[in-house]
C-alpha positions in Angstrom: 34.8 143.6 105.6 32.5 141.2 107.4 33.3 140.7 111.1 31.0 137.7 111.6 29.5 134.9 109.5 26.1 133.2 110.0 25.2 129.6 109.3 21.5 128.8 108.8 20.1 125.3 109.4 16.7 124.5 107.9 15.2 121.3 109.4 12.8 119.5 107.1 10.3 118.6 109.8 10.3 122.1 111.5 9.6 125.6 110.4 12.0 127.1 112.9 15.3 128.2 111.4 18.4 127.7 113.5 21.1 130.3 113.2 24.7 130.1 114.3 26.9 133.2 114.3 30.7 132.8 114.2 33.1 135.7 114.4 35.9 136.0 111.9 38.5 135.5 114.6 36.8 132.3 115.7 36.9 130.9 112.2 40.6 131.8 111.7 41.4 130.1 115.1 39.4 127.0 114.1 41.2 126.8 110.7 44.6 127.3 112.4 43.8 124.6 115.0 42.8 122.2 112.2 46.0 122.9 110.3 48.1 122.3 113.4 46.2 119.1 114.2 46.7 117.9 110.6 50.4 118.7 110.7 50.9 116.9 114.1 48.9 113.9 112.8 51.2 113.8 109.7 54.3 114.1 111.8 53.1 111.3 114.2 52.3 109.1 111.2 55.7 109.7 109.6 57.5 109.0 112.9 55.5 105.8 113.3 56.3 104.6 109.8 60.0 105.5 110.3 60.1 103.6 113.6 58.4 100.6 111.9 60.9 100.7 109.0 63.8 100.9 111.5 62.4 97.9 113.4 62.2 95.9 110.2 65.7 97.0 109.4 67.0 95.8 112.8 65.2 92.5 112.4 66.8 92.1 108.9 70.2 93.0 110.3 69.7 90.3 113.0 68.9 87.8 110.3 71.9 89.0 108.2 74.1 88.6 111.3 73.0 85.1 111.9 73.5 84.2 108.2 76.9 86.0 108.3 78.0 83.9 111.2 77.0 80.7 109.4 78.6 81.7 106.1 81.8 82.9 107.9 82.1 79.6 109.8 81.6 77.6 106.6 84.1 79.7 104.7 86.7 79.5 107.5 86.4 75.7 107.5 86.8 75.6 103.7 89.8 77.9 103.9 91.5 75.8 106.6 90.8 72.6 104.7 92.3 73.9 101.5 95.4 75.3 103.2 95.8 72.0 105.1 95.6 69.9 102.0 98.1 72.0 100.1 100.5 72.0 103.0 100.4 68.2 103.1 101.0 67.9 99.4 104.7 67.1 99.6 104.3 64.7 102.5 101.5 62.9 100.8 103.5 62.4 97.6 106.5 61.1 99.6 104.3 58.6 101.4 102.8 57.3 98.2 106.3 56.8 96.7 107.4 55.0 99.9 104.3 52.8 100.0 105.2 51.0 96.8 107.5 48.0 97.1 111.0 48.6 95.7 110.5 46.1 92.9 107.3 47.8 91.8 108.9 51.2 91.8 111.5 49.9 89.4 109.1 47.9 87.2 107.2 49.2 84.2 103.9 48.4 85.9 105.0 50.1 89.1 106.2 53.1 87.1 102.7 53.3 85.4 100.9 53.2 88.7 103.2 55.8 90.2 102.7 58.1 87.1 98.9 57.8 87.4 99.0 58.7 91.1 101.3 61.6 90.4 98.9 62.9 87.7 95.9 62.6 90.1 97.8 64.5 92.8 99.0 67.1 90.3 95.4 67.6 89.3 94.3 68.0 92.9 97.2 70.4 93.5 96.2 72.5 90.5 92.6 72.7 91.7 93.6 73.7 95.2 96.0 76.4 93.8 93.1 77.7 91.7 90.8 77.9 94.7 93.5 79.7 96.8 94.2 82.2 93.9 90.5 83.0 93.5 90.0 83.7 97.2 90.0 87.5 97.8 93.0 87.5 100.3 94.6 90.7 99.2 93.7 94.3 100.0 92.2 96.2 97.1 93.8 99.4 98.1 96.3 100.5 100.7 95.1 102.5 103.7 93.3 102.4 107.0 89.6 101.5 107.3 87.5 104.5 108.3 84.2 102.6 108.5 83.7 98.8 108.9 80.9 96.2 108.6 77.9 96.7 110.9 75.4 99.3 112.1 76.4 103.0 111.8 74.7 106.4 111.5 73.8 107.3 107.9 76.2 110.1 106.9 73.3 111.9 105.2 70.4 111.5 107.6 72.1 110.5 110.9 69.7 107.6 111.3 71.2 104.1 112.0 71.6 101.8 109.1 73.6 98.6 108.2 76.9 99.2 106.4 77.7 96.2 104.3 81.4 96.8 103.6 84.7 98.6 104.4 85.4 102.2 103.6 89.1 103.0 102.7 89.8 106.8 102.3 92.1 107.5 99.4 92.7 110.3 96.9 90.9 110.3 93.6 92.9 108.2 91.0 94.4 105.7 93.5 94.7 102.2 91.9 92.2 99.5 93.0 93.6 96.0 92.7 91.7 92.7 92.3 92.1 90.8 95.6 91.9 87.4 93.9 91.3 85.8 90.5 87.8 86.2 89.2 85.4 87.3 86.4 83.9 90.7 86.1 80.2 90.3 86.9 79.3 93.9 86.6 81.0 97.2 85.6 79.1 100.4 85.3 77.2 103.2 87.1 74.5 103.2 89.7 72.8 106.1 91.6 74.0 105.2 95.1 77.4 103.5 94.5 78.4 105.7 91.5 80.8 103.9 89.2 81.0 100.3 90.5 82.7 96.9 89.7 81.6 93.5 91.0 83.9 90.5 90.7 82.8 86.8 90.9 85.5 84.6 92.5 83.5 81.4 92.3 82.4 79.2 95.3 79.6 81.8 96.0 82.1 84.6 96.7 81.8 88.1 95.2 83.5 91.4 95.8 82.2 94.9 95.2 84.1 98.2 94.6 82.1 101.5 94.7 82.4 105.3 94.2 85.1 104.7 91.5 86.5 107.4 89.2 87.6 105.1 86.4 86.9 101.5 85.5 89.5 99.5 83.5 87.6 96.2 83.0 84.4 95.2 81.3 81.7 92.6 82.1 82.7 89.0 81.4 86.4 89.8 81.5 88.6 87.5 83.6 91.0 89.2 86.0 94.0 88.1 88.0 94.9 88.7 91.6 96.9 92.0 91.8 95.5 93.4 88.5 94.4 97.0 88.5 90.7 97.0 87.8 89.7 100.6 88.6 90.7 103.9 90.4 89.3 105.4 93.6 86.8 108.2 93.1 84.0 110.2 94.7 81.0 109.2 92.5 77.5 108.4 93.7 76.4 109.1 97.3 79.8 109.8 98.7 80.9 112.4 101.3 84.6 112.3 100.3 86.9 110.3 98.0 87.2 106.7 99.2 86.8 103.1 98.2 83.8 101.2 99.4 84.7 97.5 99.4 82.4 94.6 100.1 82.9 90.8 100.3 79.9 88.6 100.1 79.5 84.8 100.5 76.3 83.6 98.8 74.9 87.1 99.1 75.7 87.6 102.8 78.2 90.4 103.6 81.2 89.4 105.7 84.2 91.2 107.2 87.2 89.9 105.1 89.6 91.1 107.8 88.5 88.2 110.0 89.9 85.3 107.9 90.4 86.2 104.3 92.9 89.1 104.0 96.4 87.6 104.7 98.7 89.7 102.5 100.0 93.2 103.0 98.3 96.0 101.1 99.7 96.6 97.6 102.0 99.6 97.2 100.4 102.4 95.2 
């Protein structure tokens, strides 16, 4: 076996031949050094790209946080306004009755005016009750929250990432309830979330339920608050059986525990 290798260089303008001799050990060391340099360069490039991606993710999280605060503030104002109007319903009706002179209350014309006012107020009350029934104010499943909204280590990679919902650990088969009236926007399977359901509650509010074992509703179907829509599972990228629950306002994830959830978890 050759112990050394020669490289001959023949210049066009000269007749002298240049010869370089390299030992087999030198060539092996050169190739090893090149491989190490290539590996280190690849690692540095990968680390740089990961850091750049994380920086972008943190910037996006910052934008999402700002949008979240704005949407949360607007939703809270709407919620307080609706509850305030409904609470004042009885007082408003009494005031309208009292504002009419006695003779008008007893006359046919006065009776007609009062009936029209009562119809308008009844329509307003019906709309307010619809809005309140549609708001996701109920827990979809009973149990403590093991992971909330915000940054957390990815359970698979350990790297920080934004968690857009609440994780509620439950055994497979536990019932999942609709937290408010709505329409099924999506019902099916995805790679990450496994079996999943999305409800549209109107006013830009949607809720998502992931890692399910069974789905009891179909797309386009109306559902009522408290209706069983699915069962807890361990499908998709899930480390253990639990319900992943998201509430979004115009696409921005919010923590429903802040202002929405007002009722006790349903018994299961």
